[in-house]
Every structure is written in structure tokens, then in C-alpha cells.
C-alpha positions, 0 to 999 in steps of 0.5 A: 527367195526367203525374203519374198516368202516372208513378205508374202507370209506377212501379207497373208497374215495381215489380210487374214486379220482384216478378214477376221475383223470384218466378220466380227464387225458383221456378226456384231452388227447383225446381232444388234440389228436382230436385238433392235428388231426383237425390241421393236416387236415385243409380244405382250399378253393381255395381262401384261398390257393391263398391268402396263396401262395401270402403271402408266395411267394418269388417272391412277396417279391422280387417285393415288394423290387423293389417297396421299391427301387423305392420309395427310387428313388422317395424320392431322386428325390423329395429331389433334390429340397431342399437345399443342404448343404456341410460342410468341416472342417479341421485343422493342424499346422500353424506358429504364426503371428502378425498383419502386420505393415506399415513402411514409408520410410522418404526419399521417403515417400513410405510405405511398409508392415512389418511382425513383426512375429517371424522367422519360426521354430518349437518353433513358430508353433501353431494350426489352425481349419477351417470350410467352408460351402455352402448351395445351393438352386436350383432356376430354372433347365429347368426341370432337377429336375421336369422331373426326379421326375415325372419319378421316381413317374411313375417308382414306380407306374410301379413296383407296377403293377408288384406286381399285375402281380405276384399275378395273375400269382401265382393265376393261378398256384394255380388254375391249381394245385387245379383243377388238384387235384380235377379232379385227385381224380375224375379220381381215382374214375372213374377208380374204377367205371370202374374196378367194371364193369369189376369185374361184367363182370368177375364174369358173364363170369366165372359163364356162363363158369361154366354152359357151356353157348354158348354165352361165351368162354375162350377167353372172359376172355383174352379180359377182362384182355386186356381191364382192363389194360387201366383202371389200367394205367388210375388209376395209372396216376390219382394217380400220378397226385393227389400226384404231385398236392398235394405236389406242392400246399403244397410247394407253400402255405408254409404248414409244411411238417409234416402236412396234409391238404385237399381241400373243393371241392370234384368234379368239374362241369361247372360253372354257369357263364354267359359270357358278350359280348366280347367287354366288356371284351376287354375294361375291360382288358385295364383297369385292366390288370396289365402288360398293365398298367405297360408298359403304365406307364413305357412308360410315365416314360421313356418319362420324363427320355428322357426330363430330358436328354434334360434339362441337356443341359441347365444351372441351376440357384441357390442361395447359402449361403456361409461361412467360419470360421477359428481360430488360437490362435497364430495368431493376428486377422486382419480385412481387406476386402482386405487381408484375413488370411486363418487361422484366419477369419470369413465371411458369404455371400449370392450369386446367381449363374449359373452352366452350364456343357458343352461338345462336344456331350456327352449330345446329345448322351445320349439324343438320346439314351434315346429317342430311349429307349422311342420309343422302349417301345412305340412300345412294348405298341403298340404290347400289344394293338394289341395282348391283343384283340386277346388273349381275343378273343381266350380264350373267344372262347375256353371257349365256345368250352370247355363248349360245349365239357364238356356238350357233354361228360357228356351226353356221360358218362350218355349214356355209363353208361346206355349202360353198365347196358343194356349190363350186363342185356343182357349178363345175359339173354344170348342174349348179347355178352361179346365183346359188354359188354367189349366194353361198359365198355371201352367206358364208361371209355373213355367218363369219361376220356374225360369228366374229361379232358374237365372239367379241360380244361374248368376251366383252360381256365376260370382261364387264361381268368380271368388272361388275363382280370386282374380280382382278383376274389379270394379277 
């Protein structure tokens, strides 16, 4: 008995252990599945999507490389004021040579230099090595270095503003797609609401026809199908817009194709954003707008480039340390300040100098071209200063216009919905017509569509307005 009892107890413990393992395995798998589902359906805000798109944008990457290139140009311009070193080393075969001697003719008393070196031949060839160097330090260049250094600094700054401009453009694209996605979903919902009204109307018409009511005819059903077709088309367009906006957003933020995400906002409404005076926004645009700051900086950079071409017409003063070392084992050392052996010597000296490149009109033509390009950019800046206030004013007025339109359409939606409910009630009581009911439903759908379109244009105009001012409101 005891043995059987112990065996049964052991079996029970084994079964319990297996059950516990199974439960743990099930719980872990469920947790992983929930975690995967959560990851596959991440929810992002508008600002998060903008920052993700900016981080993944190849346009931003290319602009940043332009900044890196401009930084290299600046580094070169700054290094032009530092000493420059030129080194030349070479070697080869050279005839052996002994130190020359002077022989005096006893008759005439005239001395002549005598070369006691052996005659030239392959047996008398040796090797030599030589190193020449020059260290040059610019002293005064009449603005050649300083003007180009300032032009490079401003050019780098202009490329940085170009990166900011690309950020604003990407932010506008994301906002446009985000609002389109939200409103497309609202459009699908509105079409479904209108369709539900048509379903109710269809049920009422069929019920009244069944009871031989005098206020309905068979043709009312045909009218209903004709009205419903617009709702079906509107739903199809909204669904297509939803898919296009979603996949465009996914591509711009670099989201994996095998995963899904969702957006935080489910509905859009008029933003409670009080507008300041128009002049404040125009003033702010000139302070913040990166494309204007870019052209303004580029004008200054081009001015210094033009000045640099003027400086090229004048000489450059410099100091230099110049030296040369040469050695040949088969040649005697000959220290003489008058006669120098090119293959066996050593000297170092400090010199000052002037370099002046003269030509017949080349530098003048370059200078005229540079100043023409500078004036061209200057006129571009003037044009921007004229157009920016016009653009800001236009967008400012459009915001006010769309706000009023959206508020009006919203009231129309509420009124037309009440009209539909009232028409349904009248139709049930036999005092209303099918034509009035169907027209009320059609008008409700039309007003809902105008309301959503107005909302989209209102938010998109606000986004364009922020871009025109240069506001980075997603940070």
C-alpha cells in the first residue's frame, strides 16, 4: 500500500510540475505576442512623426554634407594665413670630384683654377642626395586671405540655413499627410453616417409601400439609390486618401513595411490659437525665416568674394626660410661663398619677398563678374523682401477665411442633421415626402464633406503660415 501510495504521489508531483511549465510557457508566449502587437501598432503624435521624418530624410543628409563641405572650405581659408612648407628631395648619379686647386703661371703670374678630379667614366660615378625646403609666411596680402576667409565663414552659415529650410519643408509635408489621414478617416465615418440615414430611409419607404401608403411610390426607391451613389463614391475616395496618406507617412518616417503604426489624433477641429497682429508676424518672418536668412548671408558672402578678386590685383608680401642640403660621398666638400657645388653643400637663410601676378585684363574681368553675381544676389534679396510680406498677408487672411468657413459649415452640419431627423419623423407620420427626406440626407452629406474639406484647408494653411514665418513648432 505504501509503495503504491508513494508512486502515486510521485506521479502527481510530476504531472503538477508539467502543468506549471506549460502555464509558464503559455504566459511567456502571450506576453511576447502582446509585446509584438504593441510594437507593430505604435502610436505617434504629429511632432514625433516630424522628428522621425527629419531624422530619416536623405535631403537633410545631403544638406548636412553641404555644411561639412563648407566647413572644409572655411578650414582651407583659415589655414591660408599659416606658414606653408614646400619640400623637394631627389638624388641620382654624379661624377666624383676633388677640391679644385689654383695654379699660378710663373711667367705671367696669373692663377688658373685646376680640376684634379679624375676623368669622367663609369668607374668614377657616385651617388648624391639633395633636400630643398622653403617655409613661407604671408605678411600682408591686401585682403586676399581675410576676404576669402570671411566669404567661406558666411558661406558655411548659409548652408546651415539651408538645412533649416529643408526641415521646414519636411515638416510641412508630414503635416499635410497627417491632416489628410485624420480627415480621410473622418470622411469614411461621415459617409457611413450618411449611409445609415439612407438605410433608415429605405426601410421606412419599403414599410410604407408594403402598407400601400399614399405618400410614397416605387420611384422613391430609385431616387434613394441615385442619392446613395454619391455617398459610395465619397467613401471610396476617402478610403483611397487614407491609404495613400498612411503609406506616404510610413515611407517618409522610414517605418518598416512589415509593421503598422497609428496616429494619436482621431479627429480635427479648429485650433484655439489666437492670432497676433499681422505686422508682428511679418517682422518675425524676417528674423526667423531660414530661406531669407540664407539669401541674406549669401549676399554678404558674395560681397567678400568680390572684394577678394579686387585684392588679387595687388601684390602679396611674405617672409620665407629657405634652405638646401646636398651630399655626395665621392665629392670633396668645397666651402666657398662664391662657388657652390649643387651636389655637395648646405645653407639656410631668411628672406623677405613680394609676389605680384600681373596680366592684361584677366583679373579685371574676374572682378567684374564677381560684382555682377553679387548684385544679382542683392536683387534676389530685394525681391524676397517685397514678396515675404505679401505671402504672410495672404496666408493670414486665408486662415481667417477658412476659420469662418469651417465655423459656418459646422453649423450647417448640425442644422442638416436636425433636418434629417425631422424629415424622418415627418415621413413616419405621413406628412413628409421621400423627396424632402432624401434631399435632407444628401445635404447633410454635402455639408459634412464641405466641413471636413474646410478643416483640412484651415490646418494646412496654418502649417504653411508657420513655415512662411520660419516657426519650428514641433521641437
